[in-house]
N, C-alpha and C positions, 0 to 999 in steps of 0.2 A: 399620235399614238402613244399612250402613257404606259403601255405594257413594258415591264422591266425597268421602269424609271427608278432612280436612286436619289438620295438627298445630296450626296457629294460625289459627283462623277470623277472628280480629280483623284479620288482614292481607288479607282477601279483600274485593274490591269487590262488594257484594251488590246493587247497584242493578239493577233490571230493565231490560233493553235495550228500545229502542223496538220497537213492533210491526212485524212484516213488513208491507210495503205492501198485500199482498193480504188481510190479515186483516179489515180494515174492509169490504172489498168482499164477502167471503164472508158476513160477518154481516149486512150490509145486504140481501143477496140471499136469505139463507136463514133469517133470524131475525125475531123480533117483540119489540120492547122491552117490550110488555105482558105477555109470558109468561115465567115463570122457574121452573125446577125447580132447587133448590139442595140438594145432598147433601154433608155434611161428616162425615168420620170418621177413624178410625185404620186401621192396616194389619192389626190383629189384635185379638183380645180375650183372649189368653192372659195369665193373671195373672203368670206368671214374667217376662214382658217388661214389662207395664204395672205396674211396681212401685207398690204402695200405692194403686192406683186403686180396688180393690174394698173395700168395708167389711168389717170382720171378720165372719165367719160367712156370707158370700155363698155360697149353695148352687148357683147356676147362673150362670156367668159371662156366657154369651151373653144370657140373659134380662135380667140387670142392664145389660150394655153397651148393649143395644138400647133400653133406656129412657133412656139418656143421649145417644146419638147416633143419627142416622137412617140410617146406612150403615156398611159396613165394606169395606175393600179386601181381598178374600178370597184370601189367598195359599195356603191349604190345597190348593186345586185344582191348584196348580203341582206338588205332590208326589204327589197321588193323584187318581184318578177315582172318585167315590163313587157308591154304589148309590142307587136311588130312595128307599129307606126312610130312609137317612141324610140325604139332602137334604130330604126332607119333614119330618124331625125339626127340622132347623134352621129351615125355613120356618115351622113351627107355633110356634116359641118366640118369635118377634119380632112387634112390632106391625104393623098393616096397611100403614103407610106406610114401613116399613123396607126397604132394598134391599141385596143382596149384589152386589159387583162382582168376579167371579171372574177369576183369572189363568189363562191358557191353560196346560195341562199341559206340563211340561218335556220330556216325550218328543217332543212336537211341535216346540217352540221350540229346545231346547238339545241334545237327543240326536240328533234327526234333521235339525235345521237346516231345517225346513220342506220336507224332501224325502221324497216318498212317505209322506204322513201322512194321506191321506184317511180311511182306516178308523179311525185313532185320533181324528181330528177328529170323526167321526161319533159315536164312543163318548163323547167329551167333551161334545158338544152334547146327546146323549141323557141325560146326567147333569144338566147345569145347567138344562135346561128345567123340571126339577121344582121350581125356585125360583118358577116361575110368575110372578105379578104382582110378586114381590119380587126379580126378576132385574134388576140394573142393567147397565151397559155391561161387557162382557167385555173384558179387555185382554191383548194379546200383547206380551210382552217378549222382545226378541232379544238374543243374546250380543253382548258388546263387540266381538268379532272378526267379527261378521256384516256383511260389506261389501256395497257396491252391486253387486258382481259376481253376487250372488244375487238381483238384482231380480226375475228371472222367477219365483223361488219366492214372493216376496212377492205378486206379481201373481196367481199361481195360488191362493195361500191366500185372498187377499181376494176373488177372484171365486168361489171355492168356498164361502166362508162364507155361510150362509143369510140371506136378507133377513128382517127382523123381529127379529133379535137384534143389538142395537147392539155395535159393535166399535171398540176403540181400539188403537193400536200404538205401542210405545215402541222407538226405535232408540238405540243407544249408540255406534256407530262414528261418528266425526266426519264422514266423507266423505258421509254421507247429507244433511248440511246444508251443508257447506263447498263442495261441488261444485254450482254453481248449476244445471247441466244435470240432474244426478241429482235434486236437490231439486225442481226444477220438474216432472220426470216423476213423482216420488213424490206431490207435492201433487195433480197432475191425477188420478192413480189414486185417491187418497183422496176427492177431491171427487166423482168420478164414481160411487164406490161408497158414499158417505156414511159414511166412516170417520173417526174422530177421531184427530188427531195428538197423541199424549201429550207434555206438557211436563214435564220433570223439572228441579226446582230443587234443586241440591245444591252444596255449597261448592267442590268440586274440579273440577266439570265445568260451568262457566258456558256452555260452547258448546252445551249441550243446551237452553238457553233460546231456542229458535228463534222463539217468539212467532208462530207461523204456524198459525192455525186452518184446518181444512179442511171443517168443517161447523158446525152451531150448538151445538156442545158444546166446553166447555173441560174437559179431563181433566188435572188437575194433580197430580203426585206431588211433594210438598214434603218436603224432608229437612232438618230442623233439625240444627245442629251442636253442640247442648248448650252454647250460648253466648248471652249477652244479645242478640246480633244476631238471634236467632231471632224475637224479638217484632217488631222493626221491619221485618223482611223480610215477615212476615205482614201487617202494616199496609199495606205497599206493594202487596201482592197485592190487598188489598181495593180500593184505589184503581184498580188496573188492571182489576179485574173490574167496577168501576162504569163505567169507560169502555166495556168490552165490552157491558155491559147496555144502555147508551145506544145502542150500535150494533146491537143486536138479539139478543144472546146469549140462548138459551132454556134451556140446560142447563149447570150448573156442578157439577162433581164434583171435590171438593178433598180430598185425603188427606194427613194429617199423619204424617210419620215423624220420628224422630230417629236419629242415629248410635247412640245408646243410648236405647232407647224409654221410659225412665223417666218423662218428663214429656210425652209425646205427648198424652195426654188434656187436660192443662192448656193446651197450645199450641192444640189444636183448639178448646177452649172460648173462648180469647182470640180466635181468628179468628171464631168465631160471634158473639161479642159485638160485635166491631168491624164485622162485616158487617151485623148488624142496625142498628147505629147509623148507618152510612154509607148503607146501601141502603134503610132504612126497611122491613126485613123482620121477621118474627116467628118465627124459628127458636127452638126450645126450647133453653135453656141446660142443659148437664149439671149435675147436683147434686153437684159435687165436694166440697162441704162435709161430706158424709157419709162420704167416703173417708178412710182413715187417712193421715196424713202429707202432706196436700196443702197445703204451705205455699207460699212464694214460688217463682216459676219458677226463679230463679237467685240 
């Protein structure tokens, strides 16, 4: 994912900003420090992008991937709405505890700009429900030019979205967070409808680190810059998530991208290792030693 890429990552201040003042309140009111579901994965399982991740002779990439990570940020649904048989095939290839986190179809988000999309939304939902118990949070990503003047479309979409299917939303236009009045109205809408506020961490758009949770879910899209700072940034995220767990976070969904996806699996593995060490959890570590060419990260 090249969104927010910069020419010289070494010049960027990657420190995470302080939490929004209401984040702790939301977690205290909606969470439980004793409960935690943690899912960590990459954005895709395509071998053309995840260079050298798959051992030579791997016959089924999804089957192998799902034995290394417990989830995937599923971008294929952005481009197509798949029939029941295809979704069931994916469902049946992965372990019982694996989850797919599908991206809302681009016709809804990018072509129609959330306008007059009820029928297409129904079609999309009728497809993804066949992931059944392996369906994670669905996420809606909006165009960079999608401004707060379209707030009513967001509200209509959120209120139309069915209960029981978790939803997260990613905004890219800065006015959604820079304008305090707009931001507060948006946060209230999300809190009322139990919608997660996606946090995007990428080098060239530090403004998207709003650090404002709106329910008991942290949905984080982390974009490494193919630079040594990728590792220290992940370590800082582990510390922030530790704070959120102490405040009551129940659901952590963390997806690792890079501007060039070559080492995303290794970065995700590093994050899992650090998370286990700091949080005393027991997530399985991917067996990258069996993959070809998995040397040092940088």
